[in-house]
N, C-alpha and C positions, 0 to 999 in steps of 0.2 A: 592788098591781100584780101582774099575772100575765103569763106568756108569751102566753096566749091573748088578753089585752087588747092586747098589743103587736102580735100578728098581725092583730087587728081594725083597729087604726089604720093599719097598713101597707096593708091591703087597701083601706081607704077612700082613702088617699093615692094608691095606684096607679090606682084606678078613677075617682076624683073623683065617685063616685056611691054613695050609701048602698044603693040597691037592688041594684046590681051587686055591691057589696062583700059584702052579706049572702048573695047566691047563692054567691060564691066561698068564703066561710067556713062555709056551710051552717047559718046560724041566721036567725031571723026579723029583719026590719028593725027592729021596736021593741026587740028584745033587743040587737041590735048598737048601736043608738043609746044605749040605757040604759047598756050596758057602757062605751062611750066616754065618756059623761058622768060616770060614776063615776070613771073614770081621770083625767079632767080635774080633777074636784073633789079627788081624792086628791093629784094633783101640783100643784094650785093654778095651772094654766095653761089657756089655751084653745088647743087643737090645731087645730081647724077652725072656720071661719066658715061658717054655713049661711044660704042665701037661696033664693029661688024659682029662681035660676039654677043652683043646685047647691052644691057644697062646694069651698071653697078652703082652702089651708093657711096658717095665720098664720105670722109670722116666728118666734115662739117654738115653734110647732108644727113648723116645718121643722127647727129644731135638735133638738127632742125626737125626731123621726123618725130623724135621723141616728144617735142613740144607740140608739133602739129596734131599728133594722136591725142594728146592731153586736151587740146582745144576742142577737137571734134568730140571727145568723150563728154566734155562739159556741155557742149552744144546739144548732144544727145540727151543728157540729163534734163536740160531745159525743155526740150521738145516733149519728152515723155511726161514731164510735169504739167505742161500746158496744152499740148496738142492731142486732140482726141478724134474719134470718129474715123472716117474712111482715109483721112490724110495721114494717120499715124502709121509709122513703119518701124516697129521695134527692132533694135539692134543690140545683140548681146553675144559675148564670146567667152568661152572657158577653155583653159588649157590644163590638162590633168594627167596624173599617172593613171595606170590601167586599173581603175576601180569601177566595178559594176554599180555601186551605189552613186557614183558621180554621174553615170549615164542615166540611171533612174531619176535622179534629181533634175537632170536636164530635160527629160521627158515631161516631168511635172510642170516645169516652167513653161514649156511650149503649150501644154494643155491649158494652162491658166491664162497665158497672155498671147498665144499665137495669132488668133484672129485671121483675117483674110490676107494680111501681108506681114512678113517679118523676115529678118536677116540674122539668123543665129548661127554660131559656129561652135563646135565641140571638137577639140583636138586632144586625143590621147597621144602623148608624145614623151620625149625624153626629159629628164629632170632639169637639165640646164636650159633647155628650150622653154620650159614652163616659166622659169624665172625671167628669161629674156623676153618672152611674149608679154608678160605683165609689166616688166620694166619699160617696154616700148609701147605699152597700151594696145598691143595686138589683141590681148585678152583682158577683160576687166578683172577676172578672178583666175587664180591658179589653185590647184589642189595637189599637195604632196605631203610626204611624211618627214618627220625628224626623229632621231633617236639619240641615245648617249654617244653613239659612235660617229654620227655625221653632223650633229647640231652645231658644233663650233664653226665648221666650214660653211654650212648652209647659212647660218646666221650672219657671218661676215659678208657673204655674197649678197644676201638680202639687204643688209645695211648699206653696202656699196651702191646698190641700185635704188636706194630710197624706197624699200618695200617693207611691208609689215607681214608677220606670220601670226595668224590668229588660230589657236588650237580648236579643233572640233571634238575630238575624242582621243583617248589613249587606250590601247589594248595590248594584251600579251601576244606573243608571236604564235602563229598557227601555220599549218601546212595544208595546202590544197593538193588533193590526190583524187584519182578516179575511185568511184564507189566499188569498182571491180578490182582495185589494187590489192595485193596481198597485205598491205598495211591498213586496209579499211577496217579490219576487225579489231584494231588497237584503239583504246580509248585515249591514250597519250602516246605520242611518237617521240623517240629520242634521235639524236644525231647519228648514233650508231645504226639505228634502224634504216636510215636513209642511204647508207654508204653504197649499196649495190644498185641504186636507181639513179637515173639522170636528173640533174638539177636544171630546171628550166628558168632562165633569167632574161630580163629585158635588156637588149643591147642599148648602149648609151653613146654610141658614135665616138666623137673625139674626146668626150668626157667620160670614158669608160673606166672610172676609178670607183673605189668603194664609196666615196663620199657622195657620188651621184647615183649609186645603185638604187634601183627601185626595191630591191630585196634587203631587209635589215641584216641579213647574214650573207656573206659572199662564199663562193666555193672554197676560197683560200682559208676562210675562218675555221672550217672543220675538215679540210683536206678532202673535199668531195672529188672523187676520181673522174666523174662524168658530169659534163655541163653542156647545155645547148642554149645559145643566145637566139632570141627571137625579137621581132619588132611589134607584133600585135597580139591582142588577147585571144583572138580566135585560134591563131596558130599555136599559141602556148597551150590552150585547153585541148586542142586536137592531139598534140604530142603527149600531153599529160595522160590522156586516155589511151592512145595507141602504144605508148612505150612504158606505161606504168611509172611515168615521171612524177615530179612534184615541184612545187615552188613554195617559198616561205613568204608569208603575207599577214594581213590583218585577220583573215578568216571570215570576212563578211562577203557574202556572195548572193547574187540574185538568181534563183533557179528559173525565174520567169525569163530572164535574158540569156542565161548560160546553160539552161537545161538541168536535168536532175542527176546527171552522171558525175558532177563535180561535188565533192564533199570537203569539209574542213575538219582537221583534228588539231588539238593543242600540241605545241612543241615544248618539250621539256628543256627549256633554256631560259635563264634568268635575264630577260631583256624585254623592253616594251617599245612600242612605236606610237608616236603621236601624229595623227593626221590632222591637217589644218588647211586653211585657205591663205593664199598669198595675194596681197593687193597693194596698190600704190598708196603711199602716204599723201594725205591732203586731197584725195579724190573721193567725192561722195559716192557711196555704193548706190547703184540704180535700184529701182524696184525689182528688176529682174534678178539682180545680184542678191538682193535681200531674200527674195523668194527661193533662189537656188540654195543659199546657205540653210534656210529653214527646211528645205526639202531634204538636203543631205542629213541634217539632224534627225529628221523623221525616219529616214531609211536606215540609220545606224544606231539610234538610241536603244532599240529593243535588243540589238545584237551585242551591245557593249555593257549592258547592265550586269 
C-alpha cells in the first residue's frame, strides 16, 4: 500500500467516476483501475462496486476511505512541516454554513499561504454534509452553529463521528433584511413584524429538519405563513432584496463580499447561537487550519463585542 494508491481511491470516491479521477491524478484510466485493484487485493477488501452506471462505494470501502483520508491528512501535515520552496503544494479544505466571515477568513488564508501552487477547497453546504465531510476528512474544518434547540442532536452526531465542536463566539439572534425594506427603519424587529414577509431559509436536502436547519428559528416556530428554500447565499440575498424578505442569523455580514444593500437588525427573541469549528479528534490542526480559525476570530470579534 502506498500514499499514491490512497490518493487514487480518494479521487475515485470524490468524483464517483474513473475517467474524471484519472484526470485529477494525472494517470491513464487503465493504470488507475489496475492500481486500485492491486490495493483491494492487498487489503483483501472491495472498495468500489463498478457497473455501467458508474462507481459506488461499498460499506467496507467507506470505512477504508475514512482511514485513507486520515493517513493522507497526516502525510500532508508532515509535508507542510518539512517541505518548503517550489515543491510545496498546500492542501486545505473547509466545509461551512453560509457565513460571509467564513469566506473572508478563507481569503485571508490563501493570501497568507497561497504561493505559486495550492489546492484549497471551500464548500458552503448543508449542515449534515459539513459533519460528514469532516468525519471522512474531506475537510479539515467545519463551521456551523449550535443553540439550545439543536445542541443535543448535533452533539450526539458529533460524538458518534468522533468529532469535536470548539466554540468561536456566541451572539443573540439577528435578522438580515434589505436596507430598502419597510423594516429597515426599526431598531429592533419582533416576530410579529416579520409575519407579512417571506422567510428565506437554506434547504437541507434529506435532513431538512429543525435540528439541521441553518436558521436558529424555523418557520414553524412562529407560524411564518411564507417561506422560500434556497441553496446558496447569492440567491438568498437577491430574493431578500427583491421580495423584501428576511432571514434569521448571527447578524455578522461582510459588505465587501455582499454589498451594502444587506443590513442586520436585532431580533426581539430570547435565544442565542454559538458558532464554532468542527474537527476530528486526534488529528493535529494544520497551520492553514490554525490560520483559518484565527482569521474567523479576527472577522467576528469586533461584531460580537
